[in-house]
C-alpha positions as CSV (number, residue, x, y, z in Angstrom):
1,M,21.1,-7.9,-48.3
2,K,22.6,-5.8,-51.1
3,E,24.2,-3.5,-48.5
4,V,25.9,-6.4,-46.7
5,F,27.5,-8.1,-49.7
6,P,30.2,-5.3,-50.4
7,I,31.2,-5.3,-46.7
8,I,31.6,-9.1,-46.6
9,F,33.4,-9.1,-49.9
10,G,35.8,-6.4,-48.8
11,T,36.5,-8.1,-45.5
12,L,37.2,-11.4,-47.1
13,F,39.3,-9.7,-49.9
14,C,41.5,-8.0,-47.3
15,S,41.8,-11.1,-45.2
16,V,43.4,-12.9,-48.1
17,F,46.2,-10.4,-48.2
18,V,46.6,-10.6,-44.5
19,W,46.9,-14.4,-44.7
20,F,49.5,-14.2,-47.5
21,F,51.5,-11.6,-45.4
22,L,51.4,-13.8,-42.3
23,C,52.4,-16.9,-44.2
24,Y,55.3,-15.0,-45.8
25,R,56.5,-13.8,-42.4
26,L,56.2,-17.3,-40.9
27,F,58.2,-18.8,-43.8
28,Q,60.9,-16.2,-43.3
29,I,61.1,-16.9,-39.6
30,L,61.3,-20.6,-40.2
31,E,63.9,-20.3,-42.9
32,T,66.2,-18.1,-40.8
33,R,65.7,-19.3,-37.2
34,H,64.7,-22.9,-37.7
35,P,66.2,-24.2,-41.0
36,D,65.9,-27.8,-40.0
37,K,62.2,-27.6,-39.5
38,Y,61.8,-25.5,-42.7
39,E,63.6,-28.1,-44.7
40,S,61.6,-31.0,-43.2
41,M,58.4,-29.2,-44.2
42,G,59.7,-29.2,-47.8
43,K,60.8,-25.5,-47.9
44,P,57.3,-24.1,-48.4
45,S,56.8,-20.7,-50.0
46,L,53.9,-18.6,-51.3
47,I,54.6,-19.1,-55.0
48,M,57.6,-21.3,-55.7
49,N,57.6,-24.9,-54.5
50,N,53.9,-24.6,-53.6
51,S,53.0,-28.3,-54.0
52,L,50.1,-30.1,-52.4
53,S,52.5,-32.0,-50.1
54,S,54.2,-28.9,-48.8
55,Y,50.8,-27.3,-48.3
56,I,49.5,-30.3,-46.3
57,T,52.7,-30.3,-44.2
58,F,52.4,-26.6,-43.5
59,M,48.7,-27.0,-42.4
60,K,49.7,-29.9,-40.1
61,F,52.4,-27.6,-38.7
62,L,49.8,-25.0,-37.9
63,F,46.9,-27.1,-36.7
64,K,48.9,-29.5,-34.7
65,R,50.6,-26.5,-33.1
66,E,54.1,-27.9,-33.8
67,W,55.3,-24.3,-33.7
68,R,55.1,-24.5,-29.9
69,N,57.8,-27.2,-29.9
70,L,60.3,-24.8,-31.4
71,D,60.4,-22.6,-28.3
72,D,60.5,-19.4,-30.3
73,S,59.0,-16.3,-28.6
74,G,58.5,-14.7,-32.0
75,L,56.1,-17.5,-33.1
76,A,54.1,-17.8,-29.9
77,P,51.6,-15.1,-28.9
């Protein structure tokens, strides 16, 4: 069990940075290509204006797959 902990910890630690990078890229795309949607979400960002309501709106945007309605090939896989 001691050998597994550093591997799991390292993987989770790296995944946090990946999450922040992907959120940052998504916020940039929304801000430049879809400013109306970005403003309706409350102009979310990683550090500034990081309120609970903007976080909940962002999570709804992701989990309800509202990004599909934007018809942006840069957002869809």
